[in-house]
Jmol script that loads the backbone (N, CA, C; Angstrom):
load data "model"
ATOM      1  N   MET A   1      42.325   2.154   5.965  1.00  0.00           N
ATOM      2  CA  MET A   1      40.971   1.706   5.689  1.00  0.00           C
ATOM      3  C   MET A   1      40.074   2.867   5.283  1.00  0.00           C
ATOM      4  N   ALA A   2      40.217   3.980   5.978  1.00  0.00           N
ATOM      5  CA  ALA A   2      39.393   5.131   5.659  1.00  0.00           C
ATOM      6  C   ALA A   2      39.711   5.639   4.266  1.00  0.00           C
ATOM      7  N   ASN A   3      40.981   5.546   3.875  1.00  0.00           N
ATOM      8  CA  ASN A   3      41.377   5.996   2.536  1.00  0.00           C
ATOM      9  C   ASN A   3      40.768   5.103   1.462  1.00  0.00           C
ATOM     10  N   GLU A   4      40.694   3.802   1.727  1.00  0.00           N
ATOM     11  CA  GLU A   4      40.110   2.877   0.752  1.00  0.00           C
ATOM     12  C   GLU A   4      38.640   3.192   0.512  1.00  0.00           C
ATOM     13  N   SER A   5      37.899   3.402   1.592  1.00  0.00           N
ATOM     14  CA  SER A   5      36.481   3.701   1.427  1.00  0.00           C
ATOM     15  C   SER A   5      36.283   5.045   0.739  1.00  0.00           C
ATOM     16  N   LYS A   6      37.166   5.998   1.026  1.00  0.00           N
ATOM     17  CA  LYS A   6      37.081   7.303   0.377  1.00  0.00           C
ATOM     18  C   LYS A   6      37.346   7.168  -1.114  1.00  0.00           C
ATOM     19  N   GLU A   7      38.344   6.344  -1.459  1.00  0.00           N
ATOM     20  CA  GLU A   7      38.661   6.124  -2.861  1.00  0.00           C
ATOM     21  C   GLU A   7      37.514   5.429  -3.588  1.00  0.00           C
ATOM     22  N   LYS A   8      36.871   4.473  -2.914  1.00  0.00           N
ATOM     23  CA  LYS A   8      35.741   3.772  -3.521  1.00  0.00           C
ATOM     24  C   LYS A   8      34.588   4.731  -3.795  1.00  0.00           C
ATOM     25  N   ARG A   9      34.331   5.624  -2.842  1.00  0.00           N
ATOM     26  CA  ARG A   9      33.256   6.594  -3.034  1.00  0.00           C
ATOM     27  C   ARG A   9      33.566   7.527  -4.190  1.00  0.00           C
ATOM     28  N   GLU A  10      34.831   7.971  -4.265  1.00  0.00           N
ATOM     29  CA  GLU A  10      35.215   8.875  -5.347  1.00  0.00           C
ATOM     30  C   GLU A  10      35.120   8.195  -6.702  1.00  0.00           C
ATOM     31  N   SER A  11      35.529   6.924  -6.779  1.00  0.00           N
ATOM     32  CA  SER A  11      35.448   6.220  -8.059  1.00  0.00           C
ATOM     33  C   SER A  11      33.986   5.980  -8.447  1.00  0.00           C
ATOM     34  N   ALA A  12      33.138   5.685  -7.482  1.00  0.00           N
ATOM     35  CA  ALA A  12      31.721   5.511  -7.775  1.00  0.00           C
ATOM     36  C   ALA A  12      31.106   6.815  -8.260  1.00  0.00           C
ATOM     37  N   LEU A  13      31.532   7.925  -7.671  1.00  0.00           N
ATOM     38  CA  LEU A  13      31.031   9.232  -8.080  1.00  0.00           C
ATOM     39  C   LEU A  13      31.453   9.545  -9.509  1.00  0.00           C
ATOM     40  N   LEU A  14      32.705   9.241  -9.839  1.00  0.00           N
ATOM     41  CA  LEU A  14      33.185   9.474 -11.193  1.00  0.00           C
ATOM     42  C   LEU A  14      32.445   8.607 -12.204  1.00  0.00           C
ATOM     43  N   LYS A  15      32.192   7.359 -11.846  1.00  0.00           N
ATOM     44  CA  LYS A  15      31.468   6.466 -12.751  1.00  0.00           C
ATOM     45  C   LYS A  15      30.055   6.962 -12.995  1.00  0.00           C
ATOM     46  N   SER A  16      29.406   7.458 -11.954  1.00  0.00           N
ATOM     47  CA  SER A  16      28.034   7.936 -12.121  1.00  0.00           C
ATOM     48  C   SER A  16      27.986   9.185 -12.990  1.00  0.00           C
ATOM     49  N   LYS A  17      29.040   9.998 -12.943  1.00  0.00           N
ATOM     50  CA  LYS A  17      29.085  11.192 -13.790  1.00  0.00           C
ATOM     51  C   LYS A  17      29.344  10.837 -15.242  1.00  0.00           C
ATOM     52  N   GLN A  18      29.985   9.691 -15.499  1.00  0.00           N
ATOM     53  CA  GLN A  18      30.353   9.310 -16.854  1.00  0.00           C
ATOM     54  C   GLN A  18      29.245   8.582 -17.596  1.00  0.00           C
ATOM     55  N   GLU A  19      28.136   8.221 -16.928  1.00  0.00           N
ATOM     56  CA  GLU A  19      27.044   7.523 -17.592  1.00  0.00           C
ATOM     57  C   GLU A  19      26.412   8.421 -18.639  1.00  0.00           C
ATOM     58  N   PRO A  20      26.087   7.869 -19.799  1.00  0.00           N
ATOM     59  CA  PRO A  20      25.453   8.697 -20.831  1.00  0.00           C
ATOM     60  C   PRO A  20      24.073   9.148 -20.378  1.00  0.00           C
ATOM     61  N   SER A  21      23.753  10.392 -20.701  1.00  0.00           N
ATOM     62  CA  SER A  21      22.476  10.943 -20.262  1.00  0.00           C
ATOM     63  C   SER A  21      21.310  10.394 -21.066  1.00  0.00           C
ATOM     64  N   GLY A  22      21.575   9.849 -22.243  1.00  0.00           N
ATOM     65  CA  GLY A  22      20.507   9.297 -23.080  1.00  0.00           C
ATOM     66  C   GLY A  22      19.813   8.123 -22.426  1.00  0.00           C
ATOM     67  N   SER A  23      20.558   7.318 -21.676  1.00  0.00           N
ATOM     68  CA  SER A  23      19.953   6.154 -21.046  1.00  0.00           C
ATOM     69  C   SER A  23      18.948   6.573 -19.979  1.00  0.00           C
ATOM     70  N   LYS A  24      19.234   7.665 -19.307  1.00  0.00           N
ATOM     71  CA  LYS A  24      18.303   8.145 -18.286  1.00  0.00           C
ATOM     72  C   LYS A  24      17.012   8.644 -18.925  1.00  0.00           C
ATOM     73  N   ASN A  25      17.136   9.324 -20.064  1.00  0.00           N
ATOM     74  CA  ASN A  25      15.942   9.829 -20.744  1.00  0.00           C
ATOM     75  C   ASN A  25      15.068   8.697 -21.237  1.00  0.00           C
ATOM     76  N   GLU A  26      15.693   7.633 -21.751  1.00  0.00           N
ATOM     77  CA  GLU A  26      14.924   6.486 -22.231  1.00  0.00           C
ATOM     78  C   GLU A  26      14.172   5.815 -21.088  1.00  0.00           C
ATOM     79  N   LYS A  27      14.832   5.702 -19.941  1.00  0.00           N
ATOM     80  CA  LYS A  27      14.192   5.082 -18.789  1.00  0.00           C
ATOM     81  C   LYS A  27      13.016   5.918 -18.314  1.00  0.00           C
ATOM     82  N   SER A  28      13.196   7.235 -18.264  1.00  0.00           N
ATOM     83  CA  SER A  28      12.108   8.080 -17.768  1.00  0.00           C
ATOM     84  C   SER A  28      10.914   8.065 -18.721  1.00  0.00           C
ATOM     85  N   GLU A  29      11.177   7.973 -20.033  1.00  0.00           N
ATOM     86  CA  GLU A  29      10.075   7.900 -20.990  1.00  0.00           C
ATOM     87  C   GLU A  29       9.288   6.605 -20.814  1.00  0.00           C
ATOM     88  N   LYS A  30      10.007   5.498 -20.581  1.00  0.00           N
ATOM     89  CA  LYS A  30       9.336   4.222 -20.366  1.00  0.00           C
ATOM     90  C   LYS A  30       8.521   4.251 -19.088  1.00  0.00           C
ATOM     91  N   ASP A  31       9.071   4.870 -18.031  1.00  0.00           N
ATOM     92  CA  ASP A  31       8.348   4.964 -16.767  1.00  0.00           C
ATOM     93  C   ASP A  31       7.074   5.778 -16.926  1.00  0.00           C
ATOM     94  N   GLU A  32       7.149   6.863 -17.706  1.00  0.00           N
ATOM     95  CA  GLU A  32       5.965   7.689 -17.918  1.00  0.00           C
ATOM     96  C   GLU A  32       4.878   6.907 -18.648  1.00  0.00           C
ATOM     97  N   LYS A  33       5.280   6.091 -19.623  1.00  0.00           N
ATOM     98  CA  LYS A  33       4.293   5.301 -20.359  1.00  0.00           C
ATOM     99  C   LYS A  33       3.643   4.277 -19.449  1.00  0.00           C
ATOM    100  N   LYS A  34       4.422   3.711 -18.539  1.00  0.00           N
ATOM    101  CA  LYS A  34       3.866   2.748 -17.601  1.00  0.00           C
ATOM    102  C   LYS A  34       2.895   3.423 -16.639  1.00  0.00           C
ATOM    103  N   LYS A  35       3.195   4.639 -16.232  1.00  0.00           N
ATOM    104  CA  LYS A  35       2.340   5.356 -15.289  1.00  0.00           C
ATOM    105  C   LYS A  35       1.014   5.746 -15.920  1.00  0.00           C
ATOM    106  N   ARG A  36       1.011   5.970 -17.226  1.00  0.00           N
ATOM    107  CA  ARG A  36      -0.206   6.385 -17.921  1.00  0.00           C
ATOM    108  C   ARG A  36      -1.004   5.179 -18.380  1.00  0.00           C
ATOM    109  N   GLY A  37      -1.314   4.288 -17.460  1.00  0.00           N
ATOM    110  CA  GLY A  37      -2.030   3.073 -17.814  1.00  0.00           C
ATOM    111  C   GLY A  37      -3.434   3.331 -18.298  1.00  0.00           C
ATOM    112  N   GLY A  38      -4.061   4.325 -17.779  1.00  0.00           N
ATOM    113  CA  GLY A  38      -5.413   4.643 -18.185  1.00  0.00           C
ATOM    114  C   GLY A  38      -6.431   4.210 -17.148  1.00  0.00           C
ATOM    115  N   LEU A  39      -7.572   4.807 -17.242  1.00  0.00           N
ATOM    116  CA  LEU A  39      -8.650   4.555 -16.289  1.00  0.00           C
ATOM    117  C   LEU A  39      -9.220   3.148 -16.434  1.00  0.00           C
ATOM    118  N   ILE A  40      -9.314   2.659 -17.634  1.00  0.00           N
ATOM    119  CA  ILE A  40      -9.878   1.325 -17.855  1.00  0.00           C
ATOM    120  C   ILE A  40      -8.975   0.263 -17.237  1.00  0.00           C
ATOM    121  N   GLU A  41      -7.656   0.392 -17.448  1.00  0.00           N
ATOM    122  CA  GLU A  41      -6.720  -0.566 -16.872  1.00  0.00           C
ATOM    123  C   GLU A  41      -6.759  -0.528 -15.354  1.00  0.00           C
ATOM    124  N   TYR A  42      -6.934   0.666 -14.811  1.00  0.00           N
ATOM    125  CA  TYR A  42      -7.012   0.810 -13.357  1.00  0.00           C
ATOM    126  C   TYR A  42      -8.186   0.000 -12.803  1.00  0.00           C
ATOM    127  N   PHE A  43      -9.353   0.167 -13.412  1.00  0.00           N
ATOM    128  CA  PHE A  43     -10.530  -0.541 -12.908  1.00  0.00           C
ATOM    129  C   PHE A  43     -10.462  -2.042 -13.179  1.00  0.00           C
ATOM    130  N   LYS A  44      -9.761  -2.437 -14.238  1.00  0.00           N
ATOM    131  CA  LYS A  44      -9.542  -3.864 -14.462  1.00  0.00           C
ATOM    132  C   LYS A  44      -8.696  -4.436 -13.326  1.00  0.00           C
ATOM    133  N   GLY A  45      -7.675  -3.681 -12.912  1.00  0.00           N
ATOM    134  CA  GLY A  45      -6.842  -4.111 -11.796  1.00  0.00           C
ATOM    135  C   GLY A  45      -7.622  -4.177 -10.502  1.00  0.00           C
ATOM    136  N   VAL A  46      -8.493  -3.204 -10.292  1.00  0.00           N
ATOM    137  CA  VAL A  46      -9.323  -3.199  -9.086  1.00  0.00           C
ATOM    138  C   VAL A  46     -10.231  -4.424  -9.066  1.00  0.00           C
ATOM    139  N   LYS A  47     -10.843  -4.720 -10.195  1.00  0.00           N
ATOM    140  CA  LYS A  47     -11.735  -5.881 -10.284  1.00  0.00           C
ATOM    141  C   LYS A  47     -10.972  -7.169 -10.016  1.00  0.00           C
ATOM    142  N   LEU A  48      -9.770  -7.260 -10.551  1.00  0.00           N
ATOM    143  CA  LEU A  48      -8.938  -8.444 -10.349  1.00  0.00           C
ATOM    144  C   LEU A  48      -8.569  -8.610  -8.880  1.00  0.00           C
ATOM    145  N   GLU A  49      -8.211  -7.529  -8.218  1.00  0.00           N
ATOM    146  CA  GLU A  49      -7.846  -7.602  -6.804  1.00  0.00           C
ATOM    147  C   GLU A  49      -9.052  -7.903  -5.920  1.00  0.00           C
ATOM    148  N   MET A  50     -10.216  -7.395  -6.283  1.00  0.00           N
ATOM    149  CA  MET A  50     -11.419  -7.654  -5.489  1.00  0.00           C
ATOM    150  C   MET A  50     -11.827  -9.120  -5.545  1.00  0.00           C
ATOM    151  N   LYS A  51     -11.457  -9.815  -6.626  1.00  0.00           N
ATOM    152  CA  LYS A  51     -11.741 -11.241  -6.709  1.00  0.00           C
ATOM    153  C   LYS A  51     -10.899 -12.029  -5.711  1.00  0.00           C
ATOM    154  N   LYS A  52      -9.757 -11.469  -5.319  1.00  0.00           N
ATOM    155  CA  LYS A  52      -8.857 -12.153  -4.392  1.00  0.00           C
ATOM    156  C   LYS A  52      -9.258 -11.957  -2.928  1.00  0.00           C
ATOM    157  N   VAL A  53     -10.152 -11.022  -2.671  1.00  0.00           N
ATOM    158  CA  VAL A  53     -10.542 -10.703  -1.299  1.00  0.00           C
ATOM    159  C   VAL A  53     -11.352 -11.846  -0.700  1.00  0.00           C
ATOM    160  N   VAL A  54     -11.036 -12.191   0.543  1.00  0.00           N
ATOM    161  CA  VAL A  54     -11.805 -13.198   1.264  1.00  0.00           C
ATOM    162  C   VAL A  54     -12.702 -12.437   2.241  1.00  0.00           C
ATOM    163  N   TRP A  55     -13.997 -12.425   1.959  1.00  0.00           N
ATOM    164  CA  TRP A  55     -14.933 -11.673   2.770  1.00  0.00           C
ATOM    165  C   TRP A  55     -15.337 -12.491   3.995  1.00  0.00           C
ATOM    166  N   PRO A  56     -15.562 -11.802   5.138  1.00  0.00           N
ATOM    167  CA  PRO A  56     -15.970 -12.537   6.341  1.00  0.00           C
ATOM    168  C   PRO A  56     -17.411 -13.032   6.221  1.00  0.00           C
ATOM    169  N   THR A  57     -17.696 -14.112   6.941  1.00  0.00           N
ATOM    170  CA  THR A  57     -19.069 -14.620   6.990  1.00  0.00           C
ATOM    171  C   THR A  57     -19.887 -13.701   7.889  1.00  0.00           C
ATOM    172  N   ASN A  58     -21.207 -13.905   7.907  1.00  0.00           N
ATOM    173  CA  ASN A  58     -22.069 -13.077   8.757  1.00  0.00           C
ATOM    174  C   ASN A  58     -21.727 -13.264  10.233  1.00  0.00           C
ATOM    175  N   LYS A  59     -21.412 -14.482  10.622  1.00  0.00           N
ATOM    176  CA  LYS A  59     -21.067 -14.757  12.016  1.00  0.00           C
ATOM    177  C   LYS A  59     -19.766 -14.047  12.392  1.00  0.00           C
ATOM    178  N   GLU A  60     -18.762 -14.125  11.521  1.00  0.00           N
ATOM    179  CA  GLU A  60     -17.495 -13.443  11.779  1.00  0.00           C
ATOM    180  C   GLU A  60     -17.692 -11.937  11.826  1.00  0.00           C
ATOM    181  N   LEU A  61     -18.488 -11.423  10.912  1.00  0.00           N
ATOM    182  CA  LEU A  61     -18.747  -9.986  10.862  1.00  0.00           C
ATOM    183  C   LEU A  61     -19.398  -9.500  12.150  1.00  0.00           C
ATOM    184  N   GLY A  62     -20.346 -10.275  12.659  1.00  0.00           N
ATOM    185  CA  GLY A  62     -21.001  -9.910  13.918  1.00  0.00           C
ATOM    186  C   GLY A  62     -20.024  -9.908  15.079  1.00  0.00           C
ATOM    187  N   SER A  63     -19.160 -10.918  15.140  1.00  0.00           N
ATOM    188  CA  SER A  63     -18.203 -10.974  16.250  1.00  0.00           C
ATOM    189  C   SER A  63     -17.170  -9.856  16.134  1.00  0.00           C
ATOM    190  N   PHE A  64     -16.742  -9.547  14.922  1.00  0.00           N
ATOM    191  CA  PHE A  64     -15.790  -8.447  14.737  1.00  0.00           C
ATOM    192  C   PHE A  64     -16.412  -7.118  15.156  1.00  0.00           C
ATOM    193  N   THR A  65     -17.681  -6.930  14.828  1.00  0.00           N
ATOM    194  CA  THR A  65     -18.376  -5.697  15.185  1.00  0.00           C
ATOM    195  C   THR A  65     -18.469  -5.550  16.699  1.00  0.00           C
ATOM    196  N   VAL A  66     -18.791  -6.636  17.384  1.00  0.00           N
ATOM    197  CA  VAL A  66     -18.875  -6.601  18.848  1.00  0.00           C
ATOM    198  C   VAL A  66     -17.512  -6.260  19.450  1.00  0.00           C
ATOM    199  N   VAL A  67     -16.455  -6.854  18.923  1.00  0.00           N
ATOM    200  CA  VAL A  67     -15.105  -6.572  19.437  1.00  0.00           C
ATOM    201  C   VAL A  67     -14.765  -5.097  19.258  1.00  0.00           C
ATOM    202  N   VAL A  68     -15.080  -4.532  18.108  1.00  0.00           N
ATOM    203  CA  VAL A  68     -14.787  -3.119  17.852  1.00  0.00           C
ATOM    204  C   VAL A  68     -15.583  -2.225  18.795  1.00  0.00           C
ATOM    205  N   LEU A  69     -16.869  -2.508  18.968  1.00  0.00           N
ATOM    206  CA  LEU A  69     -17.695  -1.671  19.848  1.00  0.00           C
ATOM    207  C   LEU A  69     -17.228  -1.758  21.302  1.00  0.00           C
ATOM    208  N   VAL A  70     -16.918  -2.955  21.780  1.00  0.00           N
ATOM    209  CA  VAL A  70     -16.443  -3.116  23.160  1.00  0.00           C
ATOM    210  C   VAL A  70     -15.120  -2.387  23.356  1.00  0.00           C
ATOM    211  N   THR A  71     -14.232  -2.474  22.375  1.00  0.00           N
ATOM    212  CA  THR A  71     -12.947  -1.785  22.465  1.00  0.00           C
ATOM    213  C   THR A  71     -13.144  -0.271  22.496  1.00  0.00           C
ATOM    214  N   CYS A  72     -14.035   0.231  21.674  1.00  0.00           N
ATOM    215  CA  CYS A  72     -14.309   1.684  21.666  1.00  0.00           C
ATOM    216  C   CYS A  72     -14.859   2.144  23.012  1.00  0.00           C
ATOM    217  N   VAL A  73     -15.784   1.399  23.573  1.00  0.00           N
ATOM    218  CA  VAL A  73     -16.348   1.761  24.881  1.00  0.00           C
ATOM    219  C   VAL A  73     -15.273   1.704  25.960  1.00  0.00           C
ATOM    220  N   ALA A  74     -14.427   0.674  25.927  1.00  0.00           N
ATOM    221  CA  ALA A  74     -13.367   0.539  26.932  1.00  0.00           C
ATOM    222  C   ALA A  74     -12.401   1.722  26.866  1.00  0.00           C
ATOM    223  N   PHE A  75     -11.982   2.094  25.666  1.00  0.00           N
ATOM    224  CA  PHE A  75     -11.066   3.222  25.540  1.00  0.00           C
ATOM    225  C   PHE A  75     -11.743   4.536  25.920  1.00  0.00           C
ATOM    226  N   ALA A  76     -13.030   4.695  25.581  1.00  0.00           N
ATOM    227  CA  ALA A  76     -13.749   5.912  25.964  1.00  0.00           C
ATOM    228  C   ALA A  76     -13.791   6.042  27.483  1.00  0.00           C
ATOM    229  N   LEU A  77     -14.084   4.946  28.182  1.00  0.00           N
ATOM    230  CA  LEU A  77     -14.103   4.979  29.649  1.00  0.00           C
ATOM    231  C   LEU A  77     -12.713   5.241  30.220  1.00  0.00           C
ATOM    232  N   LEU A  78     -11.705   4.640  29.630  1.00  0.00           N
ATOM    233  CA  LEU A  78     -10.327   4.850  30.080  1.00  0.00           C
ATOM    234  C   LEU A  78      -9.935   6.318  29.938  1.00  0.00           C
ATOM    235  N   PHE A  79     -10.193   6.899  28.765  1.00  0.00           N
ATOM    236  CA  PHE A  79      -9.834   8.301  28.554  1.00  0.00           C
ATOM    237  C   PHE A  79     -10.664   9.234  29.436  1.00  0.00           C
ATOM    238  N   TRP A  80     -11.934   8.900  29.663  1.00  0.00           N
ATOM    239  CA  TRP A  80     -12.770   9.706  30.554  1.00  0.00           C
ATOM    240  C   TRP A  80     -12.201   9.670  31.976  1.00  0.00           C
ATOM    241  N   GLY A  81     -11.794   8.492  32.410  1.00  0.00           N
ATOM    242  CA  GLY A  81     -11.212   8.366  33.752  1.00  0.00           C
ATOM    243  C   GLY A  81      -9.909   9.145  33.886  1.00  0.00           C
ATOM    244  N   ILE A  82      -9.046   9.045  32.898  1.00  0.00           N
ATOM    245  CA  ILE A  82      -7.783   9.788  32.936  1.00  0.00           C
ATOM    246  C   ILE A  82      -8.057  11.288  32.921  1.00  0.00           C
ATOM    247  N   ASP A  83      -8.963  11.717  32.058  1.00  0.00           N
ATOM    248  CA  ASP A  83      -9.291  13.136  31.962  1.00  0.00           C
ATOM    249  C   ASP A  83      -9.873  13.656  33.275  1.00  0.00           C
ATOM    250  N   SER A  84     -10.755  12.891  33.880  1.00  0.00           N
ATOM    251  CA  SER A  84     -11.350  13.309  35.161  1.00  0.00           C
ATOM    252  C   SER A  84     -10.287  13.368  36.251  1.00  0.00           C
ATOM    253  N   GLY A  85      -9.375  12.409  36.266  1.00  0.00           N
ATOM    254  CA  GLY A  85      -8.308  12.404  37.263  1.00  0.00           C
ATOM    255  C   GLY A  85      -7.372  13.584  37.112  1.00  0.00           C
ATOM    256  N   VAL A  86      -6.995  13.887  35.884  1.00  0.00           N
ATOM    257  CA  VAL A  86      -6.110  15.033  35.640  1.00  0.00           C
ATOM    258  C   VAL A  86      -6.828  16.323  36.002  1.00  0.00           C
ATOM    259  N   LEU A  87      -8.095  16.449  35.640  1.00  0.00           N
ATOM    260  CA  LEU A  87      -8.869  17.647  35.977  1.00  0.00           C
ATOM    261  C   LEU A  87      -8.983  17.806  37.497  1.00  0.00           C
ATOM    262  N   ALA A  88      -9.228  16.716  38.215  1.00  0.00           N
ATOM    263  CA  ALA A  88      -9.319  16.790  39.683  1.00  0.00           C
ATOM    264  C   ALA A  88      -7.972  17.199  40.270  1.00  0.00           C
ATOM    265  N   ALA A  89      -6.875  16.696  39.699  1.00  0.00           N
ATOM    266  CA  ALA A  89      -5.548  17.066  40.196  1.00  0.00           C
ATOM    267  C   ALA A  89      -5.257  18.534  39.946  1.00  0.00           C
ATOM    268  N   ILE A  90      -5.648  19.035  38.806  1.00  0.00           N
ATOM    269  CA  ILE A  90      -5.431  20.459  38.485  1.00  0.00           C
ATOM    270  C   ILE A  90      -6.249  21.326  39.417  1.00  0.00           C
ATOM    271  N   ARG A  91      -7.501  20.948  39.639  1.00  0.00           N
ATOM    272  CA  ARG A  91      -8.353  21.732  40.540  1.00  0.00           C
ATOM    273  C   ARG A  91      -7.810  21.721  41.975  1.00  0.00           C
ATOM    274  N   ALA A  92      -7.249  20.602  42.396  1.00  0.00           N
ATOM    275  CA  ALA A  92      -6.712  20.497  43.758  1.00  0.00           C
ATOM    276  C   ALA A  92      -5.478  21.382  43.924  1.00  0.00           C
ATOM    277  N   VAL A  93      -4.680  21.468  42.897  1.00  0.00           N
ATOM    278  CA  VAL A  93      -3.440  22.243  42.974  1.00  0.00           C
ATOM    279  C   VAL A  93      -3.697  23.733  42.748  1.00  0.00           C
ATOM    280  N   CYS A  94      -4.515  24.093  41.777  1.00  0.00           N
ATOM    281  CA  CYS A  94      -4.674  25.489  41.379  1.00  0.00           C
ATOM    282  C   CYS A  94      -5.765  26.223  42.153  1.00  0.00           C
ATOM    283  N   PHE A  95      -6.793  25.572  42.611  1.00  0.00           N
ATOM    284  CA  PHE A  95      -7.918  26.306  43.202  1.00  0.00           C
ATOM    285  C   PHE A  95      -8.086  25.966  44.633  1.00  0.00           C
TER     286      PHE A  95
END
end "model"
wireframe off; spacefill off
backbone 0.3
color backbone group
């Protein structure tokens, strides 16, 4: 079984070496042309994607803001508590 897989890898390697190099150059040239879409096309794409966005209502926005602020305060208190506990433990051990 190991010999079969080794033979398959070797044959795949030989096939990849035998591919004409011209086909790779043609592909890379096409890719470069696609990449150079231009600034105007970029902003057209941005405008098109922005039309697909579903914006939250004012009520949803307010509730999302409250959730974010409460979460930030909760984590700040949690980290403050952990930091104070670790500092108290260090002071108890070292001093």
